[in-house]
GUDO-598844 format. One line per 4 residues: number of its first residue (from 1); their letters; for each residue x, y, z of N, C-alpha, C, O. Coordinates in steps of 0.05 Angstrom, whole numbers, always signed. Layout:
<nodes>
NUM) a) X Y Z X Y Z X Y Z X Y Z ~ ...
</nodes>
This chain:
<nodes>
1) mhvd) +3042 +1590 +2091 +3022 +1609 +2103 +2994 +1600 +2096 +2987 +1595 +2073 ~ +2978 +1598 +2117 +2950 +1589 +2113 +2933 +1613 +2105 +2933 +1634 +2117 ~ +2918 +1609 +2083 +2900 +1630 +2073 +2872 +1619 +2073 +2866 +1599 +2059 ~ +2854 +1631 +2089 +2827 +1621 +2090 +2811 +1633 +2066 +2821 +1649 +2051
5) itta) +2787 +1623 +2063 +2770 +1631 +2040 +2764 +1661 +2039 +2764 +1673 +2018 ~ +2760 +1672 +2063 +2754 +1701 +2065 +2778 +1717 +2054 +2774 +1736 +2038 ~ +2802 +1711 +2063 +2825 +1725 +2054 +2830 +1721 +2024 +2837 +1740 +2010 ~ +2825 +1697 +2015 +2829 +1691 +1986 +2810 +1708 +1969 +2818 +1719 +1948
9) igfl) +2785 +1711 +1978 +2766 +1728 +1964 +2775 +1757 +1963 +2772 +1771 +1943 ~ +2785 +1766 +1986 +2795 +1793 +1987 +2818 +1798 +1968 +2819 +1819 +1955 ~ +2837 +1779 +1968 +2860 +1782 +1949 +2851 +1781 +1920 +2860 +1796 +1903 ~ +2832 +1764 +1914 +2822 +1761 +1887 +2808 +1787 +1878 +2811 +1796 +1856
13) ggaf) +2792 +1799 +1897 +2779 +1824 +1891 +2799 +1846 +1885 +2796 +1862 +1866 ~ +2821 +1847 +1901 +2842 +1866 +1896 +2857 +1862 +1870 +2864 +1881 +1856 ~ +2861 +1836 +1863 +2874 +1829 +1838 +2857 +1838 +1814 +2868 +1848 +1794 ~ +2831 +1834 +1815 +2813 +1842 +1793 +2814 +1873 +1791 +2813 +1884 +1769
17) ylas) +2814 +1886 +1814 +2815 +1916 +1813 +2840 +1926 +1799 +2839 +1944 +1782 ~ +2863 +1914 +1806 +2889 +1922 +1793 +2888 +1915 +1764 +2898 +1931 +1747 ~ +2878 +1892 +1757 +2877 +1883 +1729 +2860 +1902 +1712 +2866 +1906 +1688 ~ +2839 +1913 +1724 +2821 +1931 +1709 +2835 +1956 +1699 +2828 +1967 +1678
21) hyqk) +2856 +1964 +1713 +2871 +1988 +1705 +2890 +1983 +1682 +2901 +2002 +1671 ~ +2894 +1958 +1674 +2912 +1952 +1652 +2897 +1944 +1627 +2909 +1936 +1607 ~ +2870 +1947 +1628 +2854 +1939 +1605 +2850 +1963 +1585 +2845 +1985 +1594 ~ +2854 +1958 +1560 +2849 +1978 +1539 +2820 +1975 +1528 +2809 +1994 +1518
25) dmvs) +2809 +1951 +1531 +2781 +1946 +1522 +2762 +1953 +1545 +2765 +1943 +1567 ~ +2743 +1971 +1539 +2725 +1980 +1560 +2707 +1957 +1571 +2699 +1958 +1594 ~ +2700 +1938 +1554 +2684 +1916 +1564 +2699 +1900 +1585 +2688 +1894 +1606 ~ +2724 +1893 +1579 +2740 +1878 +1598 +2745 +1894 +1624 +2744 +1884 +1646
29) lril) +2749 +1920 +1620 +2753 +1938 +1643 +2729 +1937 +1662 +2732 +1934 +1686 ~ +2705 +1941 +1650 +2681 +1942 +1667 +2675 +1914 +1679 +2666 +1913 +1702 ~ +2680 +1893 +1665 +2675 +1866 +1676 +2693 +1861 +1700 +2684 +1852 +1721 ~ +2719 +1868 +1698 +2738 +1864 +1720 +2731 +1882 +1743 +2732 +1874 +1766
33) alas) +2723 +1907 +1737 +2716 +1926 +1759 +2691 +1916 +1773 +2689 +1918 +1797 ~ +2672 +1906 +1758 +2647 +1895 +1770 +2653 +1871 +1787 +2642 +1869 +1809 ~ +2670 +1853 +1777 +2678 +1829 +1793 +2692 +1838 +1818 +2688 +1826 +1840 ~ +2709 +1858 +1816 +2723 +1868 +1840 +2704 +1879 +1861 +2707 +1874 +1885
37) nvls) +2683 +1894 +1852 +2664 +1905 +1870 +2649 +1882 +1885 +2645 +1883 +1909 ~ +2640 +1862 +1870 +2625 +1840 +1882 +2642 +1825 +1902 +2634 +1820 +1924 ~ +2667 +1818 +1894 +2684 +1802 +1912 +2692 +1819 +1937 +2694 +1808 +1959 ~ +2697 +1845 +1933 +2704 +1862 +1956 +2681 +1864 +1976 +2685 +1865 +2000
41) lifg) +2656 +1865 +1965 +2633 +1866 +1983 +2629 +1839 +1998 +2622 +1839 +2021 ~ +2634 +1817 +1983 +2632 +1791 +1996 +2653 +1788 +2018 +2647 +1778 +2040 ~ +2677 +1798 +2012 +2698 +1798 +2032 +2691 +1814 +2056 +2695 +1806 +2079 ~ +2679 +1837 +2051 +2670 +1854 +2074 +2649 +1841 +2091 +2650 +1843 +2116
45) llhs) +2630 +1827 +2078 +2609 +1813 +2093 +2621 +1790 +2110 +2615 +1788 +2133 ~ +2639 +1774 +2098 +2650 +1752 +2112 +2669 +1761 +2134 +2669 +1750 +2156 ~ +2684 +1782 +2128 +2704 +1792 +2148 +2690 +1805 +2172 +2700 +1803 +2194 ~ +2666 +1817 +2168 +2651 +1829 +2190 +2631 +1810 +2202 +2616 +1817 +2220
49) hfdm) +2631 +1784 +2192 +2613 +1764 +2202 +2584 +1773 +2199 +2567 +1769 +2216 ~ +2579 +1786 +2176 +2552 +1795 +2168 +2541 +1816 +2187 +2516 +1819 +2189 ~ +2558 +1830 +2200 +2550 +1853 +2217 +2548 +1878 +2199 +2569 +1889 +2192 ~ +2524 +1887 +2193 +2520 +1909 +2174 +2531 +1935 +2186 +2540 +1953 +2171
53) ikmv) +2531 +1938 +2212 +2542 +1962 +2224 +2572 +1964 +2219 +2582 +1986 +2212 ~ +2586 +1942 +2223 +2615 +1941 +2217 +2620 +1945 +2187 +2640 +1957 +2179 ~ +2601 +1935 +2171 +2605 +1938 +2142 +2605 +1968 +2133 +2623 +1976 +2118 ~ +2586 +1983 +2143 +2583 +2011 +2135 +2604 +2029 +2148 +2607 +2052 +2141
57) elpe) +2617 +2018 +2168 +2638 +2034 +2181 +2664 +2036 +2164 +2680 +2053 +2169 ~ +2667 +2017 +2145 +2690 +2017 +2128 +2685 +2032 +2102 +2666 +2024 +2087 ~ +2700 +2053 +2096 +2695 +2068 +2071 +2697 +2052 +2046 +2682 +2057 +2027 ~ +2715 +2032 +2045 +2717 +2016 +2020 +2692 +2000 +2014 +2686 +1995 +1991
61) niln) +2678 +1992 +2035 +2653 +1977 +2031 +2631 +1996 +2019 +2616 +1988 +2001 ~ +2630 +2020 +2029 +2611 +2040 +2018 +2618 +2046 +1989 +2601 +2048 +1972 ~ +2644 +2050 +1984 +2653 +2056 +1957 +2646 +2034 +1937 +2636 +2039 +1915 ~ +2651 +2009 +1945 +2644 +1986 +1927 +2614 +1984 +1923 +2605 +1976 +1902
65) aill) +2599 +1990 +1944 +2570 +1989 +1942 +2559 +2010 +1922 +2539 +2005 +1908 ~ +2573 +2033 +1920 +2565 +2054 +1902 +2575 +2047 +1873 +2560 +2051 +1854 ~ +2599 +2036 +1871 +2611 +2030 +1845 +2598 +2006 +1831 +2598 +2004 +1807 ~ +2587 +1988 +1847 +2574 +1964 +1836 +2552 +1970 +1815 +2554 +1961 +1793
69) pvna) +2532 +1986 +1823 +2511 +1992 +1803 +2521 +2010 +1780 +2511 +2009 +1758 ~ +2541 +2027 +1786 +2552 +2045 +1765 +2566 +2028 +1744 +2561 +2032 +1720 ~ +2583 +2010 +1753 +2597 +1992 +1733 +2578 +1974 +1718 +2582 +1969 +1695 ~ +2557 +1964 +1732 +2537 +1947 +1719 +2522 +1963 +1698 +2517 +1952 +1676
73) krls) +2515 +1988 +1703 +2501 +2005 +1684 +2519 +2011 +1660 +2510 +2009 +1637 ~ +2544 +2018 +1665 +2562 +2024 +1643 +2567 +1999 +1625 +2568 +2002 +1601 ~ +2570 +1976 +1638 +2575 +1952 +1623 +2550 +1946 +1605 +2553 +1938 +1582 ~ +2527 +1950 +1616 +2502 +1945 +1601 +2501 +1964 +1577 +2493 +1955 +1555
77) eilr) +2508 +1989 +1581 +2508 +2009 +1559 +2527 +2001 +1537 +2521 +2003 +1513 ~ +2552 +1993 +1545 +2572 +1986 +1526 +2564 +1961 +1510 +2567 +1961 +1485 ~ +2553 +1941 +1523 +2544 +1917 +1509 +2522 +1923 +1490 +2520 +1911 +1468 ~ +2503 +1940 +1498 +2481 +1948 +1481 +2492 +1962 +1456 +2483 +1957 +1434
81) ltkq) +2510 +1981 +1460 +2522 +1996 +1438 +2537 +1977 +1419 +2536 +1980 +1395 ~ +2552 +1957 +1431 +2566 +1938 +1415 +2548 +1922 +1397 +2553 +1918 +1374 ~ +2525 +1913 +1408 +2506 +1898 +1392 +2494 +1915 +1370 +2491 +1905 +1347 ~ +2488 +1940 +1376 +2477 +1958 +1355 +2497 +1963 +1333 +2490 +1964 +1310
85) ieqa) +2522 +1967 +1340 +2543 +1972 +1320 +2547 +1948 +1303 +2551 +1950 +1278 ~ +2547 +1924 +1315 +2552 +1900 +1300 +2529 +1895 +1279 +2534 +1884 +1258 ~ +2505 +1904 +1285 +2483 +1901 +1267 +2480 +1924 +1247 +2464 +1923 +1229 ~ +2496 +1945 +1251 +2494 +1969 +1235 +2506 +1965 +1207 +2527 +1952 +1205
89) tves) +2493 +1976 +1188 +2505 +1978 +1161 +2501 +2007 +1152 +2490 +2023 +1167 ~ +2510 +2013 +1128 +2507 +2040 +1118 +2477 +2048 +1116 +2470 +2071 +1120 ~ +2460 +2028 +1111 +2432 +2033 +1108 +2417 +2032 +1135 +2393 +2038 +1136 ~ +2431 +2025 +1156 +2417 +2023 +1182 +2408 +2050 +1191 +2422 +2070 +1188
93) pise) +2383 +2051 +1203 +2374 +2077 +1213 +2391 +2086 +1237 +2390 +2074 +1258 ~ +2405 +2108 +1233 +2422 +2119 +1254 +2407 +2126 +1279 +2417 +2124 +1301 ~ +2381 +2134 +1275 +2365 +2142 +1297 +2361 +2120 +1318 +2355 +2125 +1341 ~ +2366 +2095 +1310 +2362 +2072 +1328 +2385 +2068 +1347 +2382 +2056 +1368
97) wllp) +2410 +2078 +1340 +2432 +2071 +1357 +2451 +2094 +1362 +2464 +2095 +1383 ~ +2454 +2113 +1343 +2473 +2134 +1348 +2460 +2159 +1359 +2473 +2174 +1374 ~ +2435 +2164 +1352 +2421 +2188 +1360 +2420 +2193 +1390 +2422 +2216 +1399 ~ +2417 +2172 +1407 +2416 +2177 +1436 +2441 +2190 +1447 +2441 +2201 +1469
101) hmhl) +2463 +2189 +1432 +2488 +2200 +1441 +2493 +2228 +1428 +2514 +2240 +1433 ~ +2474 +2238 +1413 +2477 +2264 +1399 +2459 +2285 +1412 +2441 +2279 +1428 ~ +2464 +2310 +1405 +2449 +2333 +1416 +2433 +2347 +1394 +2444 +2354 +1373 ~ +2408 +2353 +1400 +2390 +2366 +1380 +2394 +2396 +1380 +2397 +2409 +1401
105) kkhh) +2395 +2407 +1356 +2397 +2436 +1352 +2380 +2443 +1328 +2383 +2431 +1307 ~ +2363 +2463 +1331 +2346 +2472 +1309 +2358 +2495 +1294 +2370 +2513 +1306 ~ +2355 +2495 +1267 +2366 +2516 +1250 +2343 +2527 +1232 +2324 +2512 +1226 ~ +2346 +2552 +1223 +2327 +2564 +1205 +2337 +2562 +1176 +2361 +2560 +1172
109) agdv) +2319 +2564 +1157 +2326 +2564 +1129 +2346 +2587 +1124 +2341 +2610 +1133 ~ +2367 +2582 +1109 +2387 +2602 +1103 +2411 +2602 +1122 +2431 +2614 +1116 ~ +2409 +2588 +1145 +2431 +2587 +1163 +2454 +2571 +1150 +2450 +2551 +1137 ~ +2478 +2582 +1154 +2502 +2568 +1144 +2512 +2549 +1166 +2520 +2558 +1187
113) lfrk) +2511 +2524 +1160 +2520 +2504 +1180 +2550 +2505 +1184 +2560 +2506 +1206 ~ +2565 +2504 +1162 +2593 +2509 +1162 +2603 +2516 +1134 +2589 +2509 +1114 ~ +2626 +2528 +1132 +2637 +2537 +1106 +2661 +2520 +1099 +2675 +2509 +1116 ~ +2666 +2518 +1073 +2690 +2504 +1063 +2715 +2516 +1076 +2719 +2540 +1075
117) gdka) +2732 +2499 +1087 +2756 +2508 +1100 +2754 +2511 +1130 +2774 +2514 +1144 ~ +2729 +2512 +1141 +2725 +2514 +1170 +2736 +2489 +1183 +2738 +2467 +1171 ~ +2744 +2492 +1208 +2753 +2469 +1224 +2730 +2450 +1229 +2708 +2458 +1235 ~ +2735 +2424 +1225 +2714 +2404 +1229 +2717 +2392 +1257 +2738 +2381 +1264
121) heiv) +2696 +2394 +1272 +2697 +2383 +1300 +2672 +2369 +1308 +2668 +2361 +1331 ~ +2653 +2364 +1288 +2629 +2349 +1295 +2617 +2337 +1270 +2622 +2346 +1248 ~ +2601 +2316 +1274 +2584 +2305 +1253 +2556 +2313 +1258 +2548 +2320 +1280 ~ +2540 +2312 +1237 +2512 +2322 +1238 +2493 +2301 +1226 +2498 +2291 +1204
125) yvaa) +2471 +2296 +1240 +2450 +2279 +1229 +2426 +2296 +1224 +2416 +2310 +1241 ~ +2415 +2294 +1199 +2392 +2310 +1192 +2367 +2295 +1200 +2359 +2275 +1187 ~ +2354 +2304 +1221 +2329 +2291 +1230 +2305 +2301 +1215 +2286 +2286 +1209 ~ +2305 +2327 +1208 +2283 +2339 +1193 +2294 +2362 +1178 +2312 +2376 +1187
129) grlk) +2283 +2367 +1154 +2291 +2389 +1137 +2310 +2380 +1115 +2313 +2356 +1109 ~ +2323 +2400 +1102 +2341 +2393 +1080 +2365 +2412 +1080 +2361 +2437 +1083 ~ +2388 +2401 +1075 +2413 +2417 +1073 +2422 +2418 +1044 +2413 +2401 +1028 ~ +2439 +2437 +1037 +2449 +2440 +1010 +2479 +2442 +1011 +2490 +2459 +1025
133) lqev) +2493 +2426 +994 +2522 +2428 +990 +2525 +2448 +967 +2520 +2442 +944 ~ +2534 +2472 +974 +2534 +2494 +954 +2553 +2488 +931 +2545 +2494 +908 ~ +2576 +2477 +935 +2596 +2474 +914 +2586 +2455 +892 +2594 +2458 +869 ~ +2570 +2435 +899 +2561 +2415 +879 +2531 +2417 +875 +2520 +2401 +860
137) nhsi) +2518 +2436 +888 +2489 +2439 +885 +2474 +2413 +890 +2456 +2405 +875 ~ +2481 +2400 +912 +2469 +2375 +919 +2455 +2377 +946 +2466 +2390 +965 ~ +2432 +2365 +949 +2416 +2367 +973 +2420 +2342 +991 +2423 +2320 +982 ~ +2420 +2347 +1017 +2422 +2326 +1037 +2395 +2325 +1051 +2386 +2344 +1064
141) eage) +2381 +2302 +1048 +2354 +2299 +1059 +2354 +2289 +1087 +2375 +2281 +1098 ~ +2331 +2289 +1099 +2328 +2279 +1127 +2335 +2249 +1127 +2329 +2234 +1108 ~ +2348 +2241 +1149 +2357 +2213 +1151 +2385 +2208 +1143 +2395 +2186 +1145 ~ +2400 +2230 +1134 +2427 +2226 +1126 +2447 +2238 +1146 +2440 +2257 +1161
145) lige) +2471 +2228 +1146 +2492 +2238 +1163 +2512 +2253 +1146 +2517 +2246 +1123 ~ +2522 +2275 +1157 +2541 +2292 +1142 +2563 +2302 +1160 +2559 +2305 +1184 ~ +2586 +2307 +1148 +2608 +2319 +1163 +2630 +2300 +1172 +2650 +2307 +1183 ~ +2626 +2274 +1165 +2645 +2254 +1175 +2671 +2254 +1159 +2692 +2248 +1170
149) iglf) +2670 +2263 +1134 +2694 +2263 +1118 +2714 +2284 +1128 +2738 +2278 +1132 ~ +2704 +2308 +1133 +2721 +2329 +1144 +2732 +2322 +1171 +2754 +2329 +1178 ~ +2715 +2308 +1187 +2724 +2302 +1214 +2747 +2282 +1215 +2764 +2283 +1232 ~ +2747 +2263 +1195 +2767 +2243 +1194 +2790 +2249 +1175 +2809 +2233 +1173
153) sgek) +2789 +2272 +1161 +2811 +2279 +1143 +2835 +2288 +1159 +2833 +2295 +1183 ~ +2858 +2287 +1147 +2883 +2294 +1161 +2883 +2323 +1170 +2893 +2329 +1191 ~ +2872 +2341 +1153 +2872 +2369 +1160 +2849 +2377 +1179 +2849 +2398 +1191 ~ +2829 +2359 +1180 +2804 +2364 +1196 +2791 +2390 +1189 +2786 +2407 +1207
157) vrtm) +2787 +2395 +1163 +2773 +2418 +1154 +2749 +2410 +1136 +2749 +2388 +1125 ~ +2730 +2428 +1134 +2706 +2423 +1118 +2713 +2424 +1088 +2728 +2442 +1080 ~ +2703 +2405 +1073 +2709 +2404 +1045 +2688 +2419 +1028 +2692 +2424 +1004 ~ +2665 +2426 +1040 +2644 +2440 +1026 +2629 +2459 +1045 +2630 +2456 +1069
161) tvvc) +2616 +2479 +1033 +2598 +2496 +1049 +2570 +2484 +1049 +2559 +2477 +1029 ~ +2559 +2482 +1073 +2532 +2470 +1077 +2513 +2491 +1088 +2518 +2503 +1108 ~ +2490 +2494 +1074 +2470 +2514 +1082 +2444 +2500 +1086 +2438 +2480 +1073 ~ +2428 +2510 +1105 +2401 +2499 +1110 +2382 +2509 +1088 +2377 +2533 +1086
165) etdc) +2372 +2491 +1071 +2352 +2499 +1051 +2325 +2505 +1063 +2310 +2522 +1054 ~ +2319 +2490 +1085 +2294 +2494 +1099 +2300 +2495 +1129 +2323 +2492 +1137 ~ +2279 +2500 +1145 +2283 +2497 +1174 +2291 +2469 +1179 +2280 +2450 +1168 ~ +2310 +2465 +1197 +2322 +2438 +1202 +2323 +2431 +1231 +2327 +2449 +1248
169) elyk) +2320 +2406 +1237 +2326 +2395 +1263 +2350 +2377 +1259 +2349 +2356 +1246 ~ +2373 +2385 +1271 +2398 +2371 +1267 +2409 +2360 +1294 +2409 +2374 +1314 ~ +2417 +2335 +1293 +2430 +2323 +1316 +2460 +2324 +1311 +2470 +2316 +1290 ~ +2475 +2333 +1332 +2504 +2336 +1328 +2519 +2320 +1349 +2510 +2316 +1372
173) mtde) +2543 +2311 +1341 +2561 +2297 +1359 +2589 +2308 +1355 +2599 +2309 +1332 ~ +2602 +2316 +1376 +2629 +2327 +1374 +2649 +2304 +1369 +2644 +2281 +1375 ~ +2673 +2312 +1359 +2694 +2292 +1355 +2702 +2279 +1382 +2710 +2256 +1383 ~ +2701 +2295 +1403 +2708 +2284 +1430 +2690 +2262 +1438 +2698 +2242 +1449
177) mmyh) +2663 +2266 +1433 +2644 +2245 +1440 +2648 +2221 +1423 +2644 +2198 +1432 ~ +2654 +2225 +1397 +2659 +2203 +1379 +2683 +2186 +1388 +2682 +2161 +1388 ~ +2704 +2199 +1397 +2728 +2185 +1406 +2721 +2170 +1432 +2731 +2148 +1437 ~ +2704 +2181 +1448 +2695 +2168 +1473 +2680 +2142 +1466 +2685 +2121 +1478
181) lyyq) +2662 +2144 +1447 +2647 +2120 +1439 +2666 +2100 +1425 +2663 +2076 +1429 ~ +2685 +2110 +1409 +2703 +2092 +1396 +2721 +2077 +1417 +2727 +2054 +1413 ~ +2728 +2091 +1438 +2744 +2078 +1459 +2728 +2056 +1473 +2739 +2036 +1480 ~ +2702 +2061 +1476 +2685 +2041 +1487 +2682 +2017 +1469 +2681 +1994 +1478
185) npkl) +2681 +2023 +1443 +2678 +2001 +1423 +2691 +2009 +1397 +2680 +2024 +1382 ~ +2715 +1998 +1392 +2729 +2005 +1367 +2714 +1998 +1341 +2720 +2008 +1320 ~ +2694 +1980 +1343 +2679 +1973 +1320 +2664 +1997 +1308 +2656 +1996 +1285 ~ +2660 +2018 +1324 +2647 +2042 +1314 +2664 +2053 +1291 +2653 +2064 +1272
189) gfff) +2690 +2050 +1292 +2708 +2060 +1271 +2702 +2046 +1244 +2703 +2059 +1224 ~ +2696 +2020 +1245 +2690 +2006 +1221 +2664 +2016 +1208 +2662 +2017 +1183 ~ +2645 +2023 +1224 +2620 +2034 +1214 +2625 +2060 +1199 +2615 +2063 +1176 ~ +2640 +2078 +1211 +2646 +2103 +1197 +2664 +2099 +1173 +2662 +2114 +1154
193) mrli) +2681 +2079 +1173 +2697 +2074 +1150 +2679 +2065 +1127 +2683 +2074 +1104 ~ +2660 +2048 +1132 +2641 +2039 +1112 +2624 +2063 +1102 +2619 +2066 +1078 ~ +2617 +2080 +1121 +2601 +2103 +1114 +2616 +2122 +1095 +2605 +2132 +1075 ~ +2641 +2127 +1101 +2658 +2145 +1085 +2662 +2134 +1058 +2660 +2148 +1038
197) verl) +2669 +2108 +1056 +2673 +2095 +1030 +2648 +2097 +1013 +2649 +2103 +989 ~ +2625 +2092 +1025 +2599 +2094 +1011 +2595 +2122 +1001 +2586 +2126 +978 ~ +2601 +2142 +1018 +2597 +2170 +1010 +2616 +2177 +986 +2607 +2190 +968 ~ +2641 +2168 +988 +2660 +2174 +966 +2652 +2160 +940 +2655 +2172 +919
201) lrdv) +2642 +2136 +942 +2633 +2122 +918 +2609 +2136 +905 +2608 +2138 +881 ~ +2591 +2146 +921 +2569 +2161 +910 +2578 +2186 +897 +2567 +2194 +876 ~ +2598 +2200 +909 +2609 +2224 +897 +2622 +2218 +870 +2618 +2233 +851 ~ +2636 +2196 +868 +2649 +2188 +843 +2628 +2183 +822 +2630 +2191 +799
205) qrhr) +2607 +2168 +829 +2585 +2162 +810 +2571 +2187 +801 +2563 +2190 +778 ~ +2567 +2206 +820 +2554 +2231 +812 +2571 +2247 +792 +2561 +2259 +773 ~ +2598 +2248 +797 +2616 +2262 +779 +2616 +2249 +751 +2617 +2263 +731 ~ +2615 +2223 +751 +2614 +2208 +725 +2589 +2215 +710 +2589 +2219 +686
209) sesa) +2567 +2216 +724 +2541 +2222 +711 +2541 +2250 +700 +2531 +2255 +679 ~ +2553 +2269 +716 +2554 +2297 +706 +2572 +2299 +682 +2567 +2315 +664 ~ +2594 +2284 +682 +2613 +2285 +659 +2600 +2273 +634 +2605 +2282 +612 ~ +2584 +2252 +638 +2571 +2239 +615 +2550 +2257 +602 +2545 +2255 +578
213) t) +2538 +2275 +618 +2519 +2293 +607 +2532 +2318 +596 +2518 +2336 +586
</nodes>
């Protein structure tokens, strides 16, 4: 069977489209989807002999024209997040890479953020103000992240009661949003693993210091 270049491009575009549905990595998925959009549009142009009227008469051409910039934008966002996560350390300013995916909420002094035993469903970044861990009488200053231990624990419950010592500006991210970002880039999990280990080591050091005194 003779297959001309136009038909080959059409088949290849369809193959990339099908392959994108079998990808677990979001980068690969978006690249294949983007390639499928481009090849499908090229096929449409060649098949219609560059007649734009015939092009817009076919719904699949309109669909690919819409999906092309969408997939390009999503791929750019994922690659940018990947680069930010790769460069992130425990000391990295979260405001530079995680904050754009969080939602701001203001609290007044005395507000109880959550109580020990409450269900954990979000992490919190302190942009301004100060929080207090009541059980250990320890303050959380601006620039710190809190709530990740309860979120990743097996029971998913809060391990301490947290109260706003001052008026606070807090950025919050739900566990659903975190899982979405993790699905886009599993390396996010390694960042939180480092963060949790660092937090636990600091807790151990604090307990040792209190025992020594």
